[in-house]
FIZATOR-995558 format. One record per residue: residue in one letter; x, z, y of N, C-alpha, C, CB in turn. Coordinates in steps of 0.1 Angstrom, whole numbers, plus 5000, padded with zeros to 4 digits. Glycine has a CB too. Layout:
<pts>
AXZYXZYXZYXZY ...
</pts>
This chain:
<pts>
X589523780625590623760627590523690639591223720617 X591523680652591423580662591723430657592323610674 X591223370659592023190660592623180672590923030660 X593523060669594423000670594922860672594623050664 X594522830682594522660685596022620694592922600697 X596622530686598022440695597022300706599622320678 X598122340711597622280725598822190734597022420735 X598922090734600022020735599421840746600621990714 X600321820759600721700767601421600763601421730776 X600821510758602321460750601921230759602021500718 X603121160754602921060756604321020752602321020768 X603820890744604920780737605820890732605820650748 X605521000715606121060717606721050696605221190727 X606120940694606220960681607220990670605920900678 X608720960677609921000675609421170669610820980690 X609321240677609121360670608221450676610221430668 X606921390671605321410671605021460656604521260674 X605121410647605321430630606221560627606021290621 X607821580633608621680627607321830633610621680635 X607121790646606621910657605421980650606121850674 X604421830646602921930637603421970624601421830633 X604621890616604821980607605222110602605121960604 X606322160615606222260613606022390618606722250609 X604122350619604022480628602122450615604222450655 X602222400607601022370593601622550589601622180575 X600122540593599922710584600222810601601822760564 X600322760610600422880620599322840630602122900628 X598722780628597322760638596022690628597722630653 X594822720637594122700632593322570631593822780632 X593622520650593022400655593922310663592022430662 X594422190659595522120667594622000682596722000652 X594522070697594221990705595221920710593522040714 X595021800712596721700717595721600723598221610700 X596021640740595921520752597121390757595921610766 X596621300756597321250755597221160765597421220745 X598321150776598721080788599020920795599621120788 X598820850779598920730784600120650772599520750801 X599520710762601120660751600520500747601420790730 X601720440743601420350741602020300725601720300753 X602720380720603320340707602620430695605020370708 X602720500684602020570675601620700678602620580666 X602220700689601420920690600020930688601521030709 X599420830693597720890686597520910670596420760689 X597920840670597920770650598020900642599620650644 X600020930651600521050643599521180644602021100649 X598921210662598421310660596721290650598421370675 X596321190650595021180638595221210624594421030637 X596021200622596821200606597121350604598521100604 X597221440618597121560610595821640620598821660609 X594421560620593821630621593221700638594421690613 X594221640645594121720663592621650666595821650678 X592221660678591221680679592121610696590421840674 X591621480699591921410706591421400718591921330702 X592421400731591621340744592121300754590921420749 X592021200766593321170772592821220786593821000771 X593421180790593921230808594821130811594821410811 X594321140821594921020833596321120843593120950848 X597721060843598521130844598721190858599321090839 X598821240868598521250876600021370888597121280871 X601221320879602721440883602021590886603921380901 X601321630882601421750879601221790859600221820890 X602121880858602221890845601521980847603321890837 X600822100851599822220852598622150853600022330866 X598622050857597021980857596521930845596821860867 X597521870837597221850828597021930815597921780827 X598122040819598022120807596522190804599122250809 X596122220820594822290818594022240811594222300828 X594122100818592622000811593322040797592221770817 X594022030792593922020778593722130768595021980774 X594122270778594022410777591822410773594822500795 X591322360781589722320786588722280770589922130799 X590022180763589422150750589522190743589422080745 X590322360738590422400730588822540731592022420730 X588722610719587822670718588122810712586922600712 X589322810709590322940703590123000710591822940701 X590823170704591023330711592423280714590723500698 X592523160711594123220717594923070716595023380705 X596023030724596422890727597722940721596422820742 X598522850716600022830715600622640722600322860694 X601122700728600722560741602722470736600422670769 X602522400733604522300728604222210734605322230710 X605722150737605822010737606321990720607021950749 X606221780721606221750713607921760707605421630715 X608621810717610121780706610721950704611821640717 X609422060700610022160700609022190686610122260715 X610022240675609622310662610122400660609622260651 X608922490651609122590648610422570635607722660646 X611222710634611622730623611922810621612222680619 X611322930627611323110619609823160628613523250625 X609123210617607723310622607023220615607123350639 X606323340609604823240603603523340610604523240580 X602323320605601023340611600823480614599923290603 X601323580604601223710595602123810611602423680575 X603423710613604123780624603423770636605423740625 X602223750638601423780651600523730654601923770659 X599623800641597923830637598223950645597123860617 X599324020644598824170654598624220669599624270653 X599824130672599924070687598423990687601523940688 X597323940688596523830693595123950689596623650683 X595424030687594624140687593824180696595124220684 X595324190706595224240719595424130733596324350719 X593824120732593623970745594324030766590923950746 X595224140759595724150774597224120778595524290779 X598124060776599524010774599723900767600324090769 X601123830770601023690772602123760758601523570790 X602723620750603423580744604623520750602823530737 X605723560746606823450745607723400738607223460751 X607623270727608423190719610023190722608023070720 X610723220716612423210713612523070714613123270699 X613223060717613822900717615422840720613022830730 X615922730710617022700711617022590715617622710702 X617822510731617622450734618922370733617022480741 X619222260728620422160726620422090737620422060715 X621422010734621921980745623621890741621822110754 X623821810751625121740746626521840754625021530752 X627721840753628721910760630421830761628722060752 X629821700764631221630762631621610749632321700769 X633121570745633721500738634921630732634121370747 X635121570715636621640716636921560703636821840714 X638121490709638421410699637421270696638421500688 X637221230703635721100697635021130691635920970690 X634621270692633121370686631821420697633921540679 X631521390697630221430711629821570701628321270716 X630121650715629721800710628321820715630821920716 X627821930702626021970711626422110712624221950701 X625422130720625622290724624322360724626222310741 X624022470727622622520725622722620736622322590709 X621622670738621122760753620022850740620022630773 X620423000749619023050743617723030758619223250737 X616623000751615623030764614323110756615122860773 X613023160769612723220762611323160766613123340762 X609923130767609223070775607523100769609822920774 X606723140777605223170778604223100771604823170791 X604523140760603223010756602323050742604322830752 X602223160743601323210732599623250743602423390723 X599023190745598223240755596823290751598223150765 X596423400757594723440755593823310761594223600764 X592923300758591723230766591623230775590723240764 X591523130783591123180796592423140805590723350796 X593823180797595023200806595423060810596323270797 X595723030825596122880824597622830833594822800830 X597722720840599422770846599222660856601122740834 X599822720868600522680879601822560881600822800883 X602022540892603022450894603522330891603622490891 X603322250894603522060892604422050885604121960905 X605422090881606622120871607222230868607722070873 X607722250857608222360849607222480856610122390853 X606222450849605122540854604922640844603822460855 X604422750850604122880847602422960846604922950859 X602723070839601223130836600723190848601123250825 X599623120849598923190861598023350852597523030870 X598823380856598423570851599223680854598523600833 X598523780858598823900857599623990848597923940858 X599223910833599223990818601024030814598323860803 X601224110811602924140808603024020795603224360801 X604223960800604723870787605824010776605823700795 X605423990763606223970754606623910741606224030752 X607623910744608623850729608423840718609723900726 X607623680713606923760696607823670689604923740690 X607623690676609023650667608623530660609723770656 X608423410667608323280665609823210678606423230670 X610423140668611723050669611622910672612623060656 X611922860683611822690674613022640683610022560676 X613622510676614222440679613522310692614722400667 X614622260703614422170712615422100713614022220722 X614821970709616121880711615721740723616621810692 X614521790731614821670742615321670750614121620748 X616421770756617421760761618721650758617521870759 X618621630745619821550742618921380744620621590724 X617521400747617421210750617521210760616221110748 X617621300772618121250784616621170790619521140781 X616621120804616221000809614921060819615820880796 X614821230818613921280828614021330841613521360823 X615221360837615821430851615621370866617421420849 X615321230865615021170877613721200884615021030874 X613021180871611121210870611421350875610121200853 X611821440870611721560874612121590889612421640864 X613021570889613521590903612721530918615021530901 X611821410914611121380925610121500925610521250924 X609621540917608121590916608921730922607021600897 X609421800917610721930926610821900935612221970924 X610921780941611321790964610021760964612521630977 X608721720959607721760966607021870966607221690966 X607521940954607322090951607922120969608522170934 X609022170968609822230979609022160994611822190976 X608522030996608122001002607122131013607821910994 X606322161003605422211005605022381007604922150998 X606922460999606822550995608722540994605622560984 X608722521007610422581006611122691006611122561014 X610122801004611222911005610922980986610623051023 X610922900982610423000967611722950960608522940956 X612123040954613423070951613222980937613923250950 X612122960929612122930917612222790913611223000912 X611322750922611722580922613022540930610622500929 X613522630939614822600946615522620935615322680960 X615822690924616622720914616322570901616122900908 X615222530900615022450891615522340901613622440886 X615322280909615922190917617222180921615422190927 X617922280923619622280919619822270907620522400921 X619522330900619722270879619622160878618622320867 X618522090881618221930881619221860886617021890890 X619921900900621021820903622221820901621021800911 X622621950898623321990883623721900873622522070875 X622521890865622121850856622621710859621021880854 X622121590870622821460869624321500875622021320878 X625321570877625721570881626021570901625721540874 X625021590907625521600924625321710926624721520935 X626921720929626921890923626621900941628821990912 X627221870952626921890967625621910970627221800975 X624621840963623521900964623022000960622921850961 X622922020946623422120937623322230943624622090933 X624522290953625422380956624322430972627322310956 X623822310973622922290985621122390987622722120984 X620622370973620022460966620122540959619622440962 X620922530957621622690950621822810955622822690946 X622022770971622622870984621322920987623522790999 X620222850986619022880991618122970981618322740993 X618522950969618023030960619423130960617522940945 X620123140960620623260958620623390968621723240955 X620023270982619723380994617923470993619923271012 X617423350985615723390982615523510977614923300971 X616323470963615623570951615823690948615823550940 X614923740945614523890946615723940933612523930942 X616224110936617424120926616124180913619124240932 X615524220916614724280903613124170902614124500907 X612924120885611624040880612123900888609724120887 X612623870884613523690884614323670868615223690900 X613323710860614623630851615423520849614423610845 X615223430857616023290857617523330870614723140865 X617023490877618323470881619623500873618523540891 X620023520869621823530864621323390858622523690850 X620723330851621723190847621923100857621023080836 X620523100866621223090880622823120889620423170886 X622523170890623923270899624823210888623823490900 X625223160872626123110866626122990870626223140855 X625022910870625022780869626122740886623122720868 X625122820894626022820907627422840910625622890914 X628022900899629222950898629822790896629323080885 X629322720882630022600880629822520894629522520866 X628622510895628222320904629422410921625222270910 X630322560922630622560936632322520925630322730950 X632822530916633622530903633722380908632722570886 X632622300903633122160905633922110919631822080903 X633122090929633422120942634722200948632322170946 X635422280937636422350944636822470954636822280947 X635422470956634622590964635122710959633022590961 X636322730952636522890948636322990956637822920946 X636622990970636423120983634723150975636523041008 X634123080977632523120978632423160966631423020982 X632623110953632323150940633023270941632723050929 X634423310940634623450935633923520947636223500931 X633923460962632723600969631323640960632023550987 X631223510955629523570946629923640932628023400941 X631323610928631523710916631723850923632923680906 X632023900930632223990941631324060942632523950953 X630324040942629024100947628024130942628624040953 X628924020930627424030914628124090901626723840906 X629224130906630324190887630024350887632924170888 X628724430895627924530886626924460881627424670894 X625724370890624624360883624924260874623624330890 X625924210871626124080861626824140848627323950869 X627124220847628324250842627624270828629324370850 X627024290824626124310806625824130802623724420808 X626124060809626023910804627323810806624723820812 X627523780790628023710785628623600794627423690776 X627623520798627623400803628423450815626323330805 X627823550824629123520837630523550834629023630851 X630723670824632523680824632923510818633323840811 X632223490808632523360806633423280821631023300802 X631823240830632023090839633423220847629923010855 X633523370846634423430856636323410851633923600855 X635823370837636923330828637623210833636423320814 X636523090834636922930841637722930853635422830847 X636523020864636523000876638123080878635223070883 X638223190874639823300876640923130871640023520857 X641123080864640922990859641922820865639422990860 X641022810870641522710876641422720891640922600870 X641122860897641522820909642722840911640822880917 X643822900898645122950900645722790897645623090889 X645122730885645622600886645322500902644922520872 X644522540907644322460919645222520930642922460922 X645422620930646122710942647322840935644622810951 X647922780928648622920919649123030930650122880908 X649622980944650023080954649123160958650623030965 X647623070966646823200965645723260956646223200975 X646023200946644623290936646023360925642923150923 X647023410928647923440915646823590912650123480918 X646723630921646023750914645223760907645523830918 X644423670903643523650894644023580883642523600899 X645023600878645223560865645523650855646123490864 X645523820858645623880850644123910841646423990856 X642823850854641823890847641023790838641123930856 X642223670835641423550828641123640813642723380826 X642223690809641823770799640723850797642523840796 X640723940806639624010807637923980806639924040816 X638223860810636823850811636323780798636523760825 X637123680792636923650779636823750768637823570776 X637723870769637124020764636224060767637624120765 X635424020773634424110779633124020768634324100802 X633523870773632523850768632223850751632323740773 X632923890744633323890732632824050728635023860731 X632924150736632424280736631524280737632824350741 X630624180742629224170751628324110735629324000769 X628724060731628423900719627223860723628323920701 X626423820713625823690715624123820718626123540699 X623723730734622323810734621123720738622423930743 X620323670729619323570729619023590746617923600717 X618323710742617423810755617823760771617824010753 X619423730769620023670778619623560786620923640774 X619423440776618923360775620323270783617523380779 X621423290775622423220783622923110771623723340789 X624123020767624622970763625322980754624922940768 X624822960734625723010729627223010727625423020722 X627223120720628923050722629523160732628922850731 X629223210741629823230752630023370751629023190763 X629523450736630023570735630323580720629223670741 X630823430714631123470701632423350705629723450686 X632423240696633223110695634223110710632122970694 X633423000722633022960730634823080735631122970734 X634423170737635123280741636523290735634423400738 X635923320718637723340715638323160713638023470695 X637623090714638122970718639122970732636922890720 X638822970741639323030752640523080760638723090752 X640423220749641323370745642523260742640623510727 X642623220728643323150728643823020732643323150721 X643622980737644122910752644922990759643022870761 X644023050764645423140773646523190766644823280781 X646223230751647223340747648123230744646823440735 X647923100739648722960739649822950753647322820740 X648722960760649722920774650423000782649122870784 X650223110778651323250780652423210771650623420775 X652323160760653123240751653423290735652823310755 X651823370740651723430728650923370716651223530730 X651423290709651023240700650623270683651723180702 X650923410685650123520676648623550677650723640677 X648823580692647323600694646723470694647023660706 X646823360696646423240697645923220688647123150701 X646923190676646323160667645223330662647523080655 X645023400663643923530658642723480669644623740662 X642523460678641823400686640823240679642923370698 X641523120679641723010675640823020662643322970673 X641323130653641123120641639223220638642723180632 X639323280648638123370654636823280655638523430669 X637423170662636523060664636622940658636523030676 X637222910651637422830641636722850626638722840640 X636422980623635423070615634423050617635323190616 X633922990631632223010631632122880633631323110644 X633222810630632922590621633322560642629722500611 X634022600646633922560664634922480666633922680675 X634422280662635322200664636722210670634722140670 X636722230686637622240694639022330690636822290704 X638122440682639522560678640022510665639022760676 X639422440657639422380646640622280645638122330644 X640222200651641122090656642522130666640122010664 X642322240671643922240678644722410667643722300704 X643922410657644722530650645522410639643422680640 X645022310638646022220633646422120633646022220627 X647022120649647922090657649322240663646722020669 X648622340658649522430661650522430651649122560662 X649622480636649722440623651022360617648522370622 X650622230628652122130622653422110636651421920618 X653022210647654122200655654922310650653822210671 X654322490647655022590647655022590631654322720656 
</pts>
């Protein structure tokens, strides 16, 4: 039987490390934790779980730190996690057959939670599906100072391990990441993946003008095939353009991508918002796009939720249904509005529940 080690780099993770380590009990054989300068109870928590501890001086390079941590392990396979990731589905027997072949890499599925505004004073939490290459045969390392990727030609295959990730809810890391990304770009200016990550970081910081600059370069350079981040990057580019009301540019991208991204609910969801925002900004100019709003959200519901597409949870279900309800309501079709609000509410979507309460009181 192949051995499996958990390999982590940490710093001041007392908030979440215990939860992470408890979630993988029975999954791994050994735990290797490399600390990069904790001043809280991180090391004590790691020791309480029997982890092999090592120290590393942080050098603004995630791959260097991860590769050092990997060098501490003597296991056949290594599961690389962050302290704010928690296994919620899957066990050792689910991956044992996968680990018999040392010539591939396992991608875990992750639910990334993030804040998405407020509804009637209540903070709304959404999540995105992502896949991350984290189950590595011994000898495989990482490259890239940030948003590091495995340095291997082995194929990447999904494995039945599902994790929750709450790190984005904590905030405070975007500025740090941005400094490293800009240094990366200075030495590799035509790398579409780094351009995408830089643009996304600016977007998360609400710096949309700068985000669009890097998204434009990403869009120009990213290959049509073999780049799994391409669809998500284009969708975020559309949202950035909407924030700047650059509707003509956004609509031209939609026209170019409508065939390639037709299977993605997130793309159609963004289109529905784009068509509505453009028409609201200049009804006469963009009047012809109004009929496409309904179709966009119906497309979302037809596609449904496809976790492999790494999209926002709800774009293929309750969020699309809610936006359809809004469309039908403003169009005066209250029967259909109620139908789709009820569909979204049945999936516990708070904005739809609240809207139903108001409509039921007034009609």
